N, C-alpha and C positions, 0 to 999 in steps of 0.2 A: 459583782460578777463580770459585768461588761468590761471594767477596767482590767481585771485579772486576765480575761480572754485576750484583750488587745495586747497586753504586756507579753503574754505567752506567745502569741502569734509573731510579735516582733522578735522575741528571742529565738524562736525556731527559725524564722526567716534569716536572721543574721547567721545562725549556725549553719544553715544550708548553704548560704552564699559564701561564707568564709571557708567551709569545708571543700568547696570547689576550687579555691585559690591556692596559692603557694604557701607552704607552711613557713613558720618563723625560722625553723632550722635551715630550710632550703635557702631562704633569703639571706640568712647569715653566712651560709656556705658560699653563696654567690658573691657576697660582699668580700669575703676573705679571698676568694679566687681573684676577684677584681683587684684587690689590694696586693696580691701576690704573697699573702702571708701563709696560707695553708696549701700544702701540696695535695693534689687529688690522689685518692687511693682506690676507690671503688671503680667498677666499670662505668657506672653512670657518671661519676665525677670526672673521670678521665675523658669520656666523650664530651661532656659539657665543657671541660677546660680546652680541649682541642678545638671545638667549634668556636668558643669565645676568643681564644687567642689567635686563631686563624683569621677571624674577622678583624681583630686588632692589627695583625701583621699586614693584612691587605690595606687597611686604612693608612698605616704608617708608610707602606710602599707607595700608595697614591700621593700622600703628602710630600714624601721625599721627591717623587717625580715632578711634582708641581714646583717645588723649590728650585730644582734644577732648571726647569723651563723659565722661571722668573729670573734666575741669574743670567740665562742666555739673553732674554729680552733686555735686561739691564745692561749687559755688555754691548749689545747692538745700539742701544740709546747713547751710551758713552762714545762708542765708535763713530756714530753719525755726528756727534758734537766734537770730534777730534780730541776727546779726553782718553788718550790711548793707555795711560797707566791704569786708570780706573777700569777701563774696558778689559784690560789684560787680567786684572784681579777677578773680575766678574766671570770671565770665561774659564779661568782656572777653577773657580768654585763650582761652576756648572759641570766641569769634567769629573768632579767627585761623585756626581749623581749619574752622569752619562759618560763613563770612561771609554766607550767604544763608538762615540759619535765623531765621525770624521770632520764634520762641519765645525765643531768646537775647536778641534786641533788647528784647522785652517785659520780660524779667527785669532787663536793664540799666536800663530805665526805672523799674521798681519800686524797685530798690535806690537809684538816684539820687534818687528822690522821698523815700525815707526818709532818705537822707544829707543832703538839704537841710534837714530839720528838726533834724539833729544838728550842722549847720554853726555854729561859734562864731567870733566875732571876738576872738581872744585878745589882740590888740594894741589893742583898744578904739578902733579908728579910726572906728567908726560905719558901716563899709562892710558891705554885704550881698552883696559880689561872689561870695564862695564859695557862698552859698546860691543865688544866681541862676545860677551856673555849673552846679550840680547840676540845677536845674530845667530849664535849657537842654539839658543832656545827656539828661534824661528825655524832653523833647519830641522831640529829634532821634531818639532810639531808637524811640519809638512811631511816628513818621512813617516811619522806615526799615522797620519791621515791616509797616506798611500798604502800602508800596511793593512789598514781596514778596507780601503777601496782602491785597488790598483789601477782603476780607470778614472780617477778623480783628476780631471784635467786642470782644474783651478790650482791645485797643489803642484802639478807638474810645471805649470807656467810660473808659479811663485818661486819654486826651486830654481828654475832657469834664471829668473831675474836676480835672485839671491846669489847664485854662484857666479854669474857673469859680472854684475855691477857692484856687489857688496863684498864678497869673499875672494874675488879674483881667482876663482877656480872654474874657468869656463869648460874644461874637459868634463867635469862632473855634470854640467847642465845638458850636454849634448844628448845622452840617452833618454832623459826625461822629455826633452822637447821633441825629439824624433818620434817617440811613442805618442806624445800629444797630437802631433800632426797626422798620425795614422788614424786617430779617433776624430779629430776636428780638422779637416783638411783645409779649411778656410780661415784659420786663426792667424790673422795678419800679424798681430803683436808677437805671437810665438815664432812666426817666420823670421821676424826681424831679430829677436833675441838669439835664435838659433844661428842666424847668419853672423851675428856678432861673436858668438861662441866659436864658430868655424874660423872667423877672421883672427880671433885672439890665439887660436891654436895652429895658425898658419895653414889651414885647409882652404886655400883660396879658391880652388875649383868648386868646392862645395858652397862657398859663399856666393859665387856668381850663379851657380846652377840652381840654388834654392831660393834666391831672393830677387835677383835682378839689380841689386845695389852694387855700385862700384866701391873700390877700396876707399877712395877719397870721400865718398858720401858717408861712410861709417864714421869717419873722424868728426863730422859735423852733427851727426844725428844722436850721439850718445846722450848728451845733456837734455835734448828735447824729449827723448824717450823717458828719461827719469822724471822730468817735470810733468809730462803727460800722465805718467803712471800715478803720480801723487794725487791726481784728481779722482781716480777710480776707487773710491772708498765706500761707496754706497752699495748696499746689498738688498736684493728682493727677498721675499719670504722663503724661496727655495734655496737661498744662499748664493745666487748668481750675482756677479758684479754688474752694476748698472750705472751708467753715467746719468746723473740727475739733470735733466733738461726740462725747463718749464716755460709755459707761455703766460703764466700769471692768470689773473681772473678779470672778468668784466672788460676785456680788451684794453686794459691799462698798459700792457706790455705786449711786445712781439718777441717770441722766443727765436733765437738765432743759434743754430747748431752747425758748426764747421767741422767737416770730416776730411782728414788727410790720411796718407798712408802711415804716418807716424803718430798721429794724435787726434783726439777729439776735443773740441772746445765748445763751450756753451755760454751764452750771455742773454740778458734781458735788455731790450731796447724800449724806452718809453714811446708809446704810440704817438704822443703829441710831438715827439722829436723826429719821427720817422716820416720823411717827406717823399721818399722815392716810391713811385708807383709805376705800374705797367699799364699803358693805355688799353691794351686788349683785355686785361683783367678788369680794369675800371668799367669798360663797356659791358662786360659780362655781368658785373655786379649791378650796374644800373638796370639791366634788363630783368634780373631776378627781383630787384627791389620794386620795380614798376609792377611786376606780376603779383607780388605778395603784399604790397603796401596797403591796399584796400582791405585785405583780410586782416592784417595786423592792427590797423587803425580803427576798425569798426567797433562801435560801442556794443558791449555785450551785457553790461549791467550798470547799476548805480550802487555806491556804498555810502551809507550814512556815517560810517566810522572809519578811522584809520586802521587798516589791517597790517599788523606789525611783525617784524622779525627782530627789531632793535628797540631799545628804550629811547627816551627823548634826548639823551646825551650821546647817542650813537653806539652804545654798547650792545653787543649781540646777546640776544635772549634765547633764541630757539634751540640751542644745544644744551641748555640746562634749566630752562623755564618753559612753562606752558604759555602759549600765545593764542590770541583770537584767530590769527591766520591759520595756525596749526589745527585748531578746532574746526574751522571751516573746511579745510582740506580733508581731514580724517572723516568728517561727516559726509562729505561728497563721495569719498571712496566707499564708505559703508552703504550709502544709499544707491550707488551705481550698480551694485550687484546684490542688494538686499541681504547683506551679511549681518551677523550678530555684532561684530567688532570691526571698526575701521582703524587703521594704523598708518601714520606717516612719520618718518624720522625727521628730526630737526635739521639735519644736514641737507635734506632735499629742498628746504624752503630758502630760496635765494634772493628774494626782493620783497619790499613792502608794497602795499597797495594803498595810496592815499585816498582819503574820502573824496567823493565826487564820481564823475563818470569813469567807468572801468572799461578799458579796451582789451581786445584779445592779446595785444602785446603785453599788457599788465599781467595777465594770467600766465603768459608764456615766460615772463621774467621770473615769476615765482617758481614755476615748474619747467625748467628749460631742458630737461634730459630726455624727453620723449619716452618716459617709462609707461608701461601699460598696467592696468588694474588686473590683479590676479585674485581669484576666489579660491579658497582652500578650506578644508576641514582640519581642525586643530584640537588637541586634547587640552583639558584644563591644566594638566601638569606642564605641558609645553608652553602654554600661555604664561604660567607662573615663572618658568625658567627664562622665557624670552624677556619678560619685564624686568626680572632680576638683573639680567645682563645689560639691558639698555640703560639701566640706572646705576651701573657699577661705578662710573666715574664721578657721579654727583658728590659734592657741589661743583666739581670741575666739568668742563665741557665734554660732551660725547656726541658724535655724529648720529648715533642711533637713538638719542634721547626721544622718548615716546610722546607723540601727540595723538590722543585717542578719542574715539567715539564709541559709545556703547559699553564702556568699561571704566571703572573707577578702582582705586586702591590706596592704601596707606603705605607710607615709606618711612622707616626708622633711620634717622641720620646718625645715631649714636654708636652703632656697631659697625665694624669693618666689613667690607664685602668679602665673601668667601667663594666667589665665582672662580672656577678653575679654568684656565686656558691651556690649550695644547701649544706645541712649539710654533704653530702658525698663528697663534693668538686667536684661535677659534674656540667656541664654547666647548668645554669638556665635562662640566658638571658643577654642582654646588656642594662644598664639603662641610659647611657649617650652617648657622642659622640664616634663614632668608631675611633680607631687609624689607621685602614687600609682604604685606599681609592685608587682610580684609578686602580681598579682591572680589568685586561684584560685576556681574554682566547684566546688561539690559535685556529684559524679557519683552519682546515686541508684542506678545499676545496680551499681557496684562498691564504693560506700561510701567513696570517696577524693576528695580535693580535687585538681583538675587545673588546669594553667595556662590562663588566659583566652586564647581565640583571637579575635582582633579581628574576623575576618570570619565567625565562627560565629554562629548564631542560638540564643538562650537564651529561656527564659520567665521572666517576673517578675510577682510579685503585689505590688500597692501600692494605695493609695486612689485614688478617682476624682479627687481634687484634683491628683494628680500625673500620672497616666496619661491623663486626659481633659482636664484644665485646665492642665497643665504649670506647676503652682504653684511658687513660690519662684524663678521665672526659669529653670526646667529645660526650656527650649525644645527641647533635643536630643531630648526624649521625643516630639516630633512625628513622629519617624522610627520609632516603634514601631507594630506592627500589633496592634490590639485584638482579642482572641479572645473575651473575655467581659466585659461591662461592667455587667450587671444582676445582680451577685452579691449575696451576703448582706452585711448591715451589718458594719462592722468589729468592733463589740461582740459581735455574734452569732458571728463567726468566733473571737473570743477565748474566749468561753464554750464553744463546740463543741470547740476544741482542748484546753482544760483537762479537759473531760468525757470526750471520746473517746480522746485520745492519752495524757493524763496520769492517767486514772482518777479524775478529780475532785480530785486533790491536786497542788499545786505543791510539789515536793520540794526536797531539798538540791542537786539539779543546778542550781538557779537561785539558789543562795546568793550567787554572785558573777557578774559579767558574763563573757561568753564570751571576751572579748579577740579579736574578729575583726580588729581593727586593730593592727598592729605599728608603733610610732613609732620613727623613726631620725633622726639629726641629722648623719650623715656624708655623704660623697660618694656619690651614687647610682651603683652599678655597673650598666652597661647590662643591662637585664633580658632575658636570652636566652629566658626562658620565655614572656613576654608577646609572642608573635609570631603572625603570621597563618598560615593554612594554606598560602598561596602561598609564604611564606618557608620553611616546613617542606618543601614539595615541592621547592623549588629546592635547598636544602641536601642533601636526599636524592639528587636527580638528579646533583649535582656529585660527591658521594661515590661514587655508583654508576659515574659516568663515569671517575673516577680509578681505581677498582678494575678496570674493564674494560681501561683503557689498560695498567695494570700487568700484568694477566693476559696481554694481547696480547704485550707485550715478553718476558714470561717464556716464553711459547710459542716465540717467535722464537729466543730465546737457548737454549732447550731443544733446538730443532731444530738450531741451529748446533753445539751441543755433541755431539749425536748424530752429526752428519756427521763431526766431528773424531774 
């Protein structure tokens, strides 16, 4: 009798549970709708179909938008490397997705202009048709950009250069350059090109009145302008032309920038070869050095181990590998403000600390940017998005590569990243499967690592560059609530941690990296731990409901048995 009762209870329970679910017919109907086989007819089916395909359309729209952004990024990469033909193809593809983007038309014009200079008549026909076609394409692209934005000064200037120096139609350049100078009154290059256009159209009064150049000077300046213009091929994320001038790193070079009325020139000079100094500046430097040398050279700690950013062969590690130095700094950040999580990016770690006495200069070499420690509240979902993006370039290098304290996770290397970036290469979302999973956060109260809850709030300690400026494209950090932003300097936090928490000695605990990241390459099993509170509550509620139902039927059958 007991076996029959148990069997009956199970059957009834199954019937109750399945009766609350979706019927087989409904499931089949959904499948057919998904496959596009069956047309919806009833009101219910129509509404279901509209909702389903509206979501699909939105997903397709988002995906297409992302493809367009990627083509633009690809084009700029080709352009920076002077691969103008490939850049042109990429920008033309991007225009299929963003046909009203004036910046894309500008880039098409720039690439076409460069390609006109590379056009060769391999059949020796004496024709210049290919070159003219590229120049015509450049003209059409610039004009289209101005149709979209009639105050787009970059295209006005580009058209001026094109008409004056390439197509020999200076009269066409004049109205565009004149309008440009009403918007940007200090555009020196535009002034020169306009003066050249006036000169070529015999408007000599306008030449002298608008530039200060003599007629003779124009005869010698044309080639210099063209050569100088060829240098200005770099663009910032807003699309503005920028001359790339660098000082290098670690004082290996001195950057030299020469500015004249006609041109900008930049070069790097080896520091060891630069002998010229100013005695006044030398005296000032000596005074500063004398004041701060005692501070920099004072011993602040002792390290039993080498704290590294590179391997033994000199290969950089910190931008795609965990390091003991990264562990030390992230733990220092977390402890400085008593946060749940400490984070420092690999790109911020700039020098090794060899075993032995550690000076303040050693610490300052590691963290030379004078960043401050910021404390903020952050949701579990934001943490997951943040980690996903900081790992998106792995196994390649990424400046945001995470060195963490108080957080561990697994990372699947076998699937492609589905992080979506906007046109500025900032985080815009994740469209596919996350590569990060099994995320766990350290619980300070019980000393254990617990599964991340997506809708729970945690605290994070990181530099102002990330939590206030959302560096490296981590725009999801806009969702954090800043609790403390005027904290100690990062180098001070590191010194304080070594002194207060480690007793002044970095010991064997830091001989190796902590291995907070576990790398896998197989199929990701759905992570049941990385769930939200609501999902936990729902699961618990269902389990409790089933238990109550079973108890109810047990009581009923118990009562029936008693009656018998």
